[in-house]
N, C-alpha and C positions, 0 to 999 in steps of 0.2 A: 505494500500497501505507501502509497505515496502520496502528500502533502504539498499542495500547490505550491507554501510559499519553501518548499521545496522544491519545486516543481519549476524546466526548464524547457521552455516551449519553441520551437522553430518554428518559423511561416518562409519560405521561397516565392519569388515572388522578382517576377518580370513589367516593367513598362507597359503598362493597359490595362491594372489588376483593375475588379469591379470596387470603387472608394471604398465605400462601405465589408468591401467584404474582406478587404482586409482591417480597418481599418475600428471592425466593433470586436473584431478578435483578439489583435491583441489591444488595446485597453480593455478589458473585458477579465483578462485573464491579467493583465499586467493587476486589475484591480483585485483582481480575484491573489493576489500574494504570490504571481509566475514570473518566473525571469521570459522576457519574450525578445529573441532575435530573430532580425530579417538577415534573410543574404536575397544577392543580387546577383544575375550572369559576370558582373564587374563590381560587384562590392563598394555601388553611390549609389543614390538617395536614383528613386524611379516619381516614375509624373503616374499617377488611379487613374482612374478615369468616374467620369459622374452626369451619367444622363442621359446627354445627346455629346460632351466636351469630355476634355483632361479639363480633370479634376488636383485637387493635391496632391502633392508630392507627397513621398515618405522617406523618410535615415533605413541606410541599412551597414546594418552590424559589420557582414563577412561578407566576403563571394560566395558564394556555393556550391564553388572549388574547395574551401579550407574548410569548409563546413566538417565533425564529425562527430556522425550517427552516435557514438556512444556516451554524443556529450549531452544529449538532447533527452528528454521521458517521448512530446509529441511534436505529429510536422500538422504544421494547417497550409492549407495549398488553398488561397484563397482565386475564385476566377471571376467572368469578365472572358469578354471569346478573344481579345487578343495575349494578356499575359499565358495563359492555357493551348493556346497555339504558340506563344513563340518559348515556352517552356518544354515541348514537348518534341524540339526537336536540340535540344538542346544537351549534348550526352550524362555530363553533372551533374542536373538533375534529375533525369531520370533513373544516375548510378543510387543518388542519395534518398530516392524515395522508395528504390529498389530496397537500398541501406534497411529503410524504417522497416519497410516490413521486415525484413527475412531476420530481427533482430529484439521481433514482436515485440516491436512502437508503436504506439496512437498516431494514424495516419487520419487528419478530418480534412473534407473537397469539398466545397460546393460547388455550387452553378454547373460553369465549364471546367470549373477541374480536374473532376474527374476524365476529361480525358488521355492527363496524365497517370492515373491511375491504368488506364487501359492500356497505355504506352508506356511499359511498366510494368505489363501482362502481369498482376494480382488479382483480375476484377471474376475471373470467373470460377462461376460458381458462389458465389457468395449475394446477398439482401444490398443494393444498388439504388441510390434515386441521385438523378441531375436534375438541371433543367429542361425543358418539357426537349426542348428541340440536338437535345442527345443522346436520350433516353435509345432511341434504336442504335446506335453506337453501340453504346454498353452495352443493351438486346444482340446485338453479334459476340462481342466477344466474352461473349457466354453468361455474364450478369444475372443476375434473378430484378429484373430488372421493375420499384414500385412506385409510387404516388405515393409518398407523404412528404410530410415535415424532416425528420431523420430514417436513412436507413443504419443496421450498427447493421457489420458483419464482422465476430470475434477483434474487438480495437478497431475496427479500418470505419468509419465514421464517414456518410454522404448527406448531402443536403441540397435544396434547388433550390432557393434564389433569394437574398439580400429578408427577403417576408418571413427566411425560417432561423433568418439570426442565432435568438434568443436559444430557442432550444435546440441549436445549431454546439453553442457555445456552452451550454450548458452542456451539454452531449459530452462534453471537450470533456470537463472540469468531471467529470463521474467518472469517464476510464480513464484520465491519470489517477483518480482518486488509486482504482483497483488496481493498478499499475500494468507490470508491461503482458501482452499475450502472446504465447505462444502460439503458432499458425504457419500452415504452411505456406510458403510465398504464393500458390493457387495454380 
């Protein structure tokens, strides 16, 4: 069991993340006592997407390539259309996601971010949800697709959209408290 005051959470993102899907988990998990770091492809700040235009920037703590999976309890993957599409062709990002799954760490993806889980090859046989436009992608990759605010499959959490953020973060906190999840990688 991990106390949130001792928990370390990593958010992996590129520019074009859905503003609320990075900021809300980052800020809420910090408010609950967790240490939250943001990793980006080059270790520099990234700009979000808010509504129909560019939003605010988010500071980065490190480069994705420099992430040590064993230093963290959980991984959060914000959505938006741009961010996961950019990251799913980033070898470092996909390797880190696979590493989190292989080490039994909590992995949480919202909106379009399950694209990253598909690319990492970790969705087959798992109950998952996502933004409605990519549910066919999840199904074609072997996931059992559901339409609800939060789906969880042995420590891998997925949610549909910004409207689900409270339930998403609540489930992340609950799963961190449970600790690592022994699992097959898919």
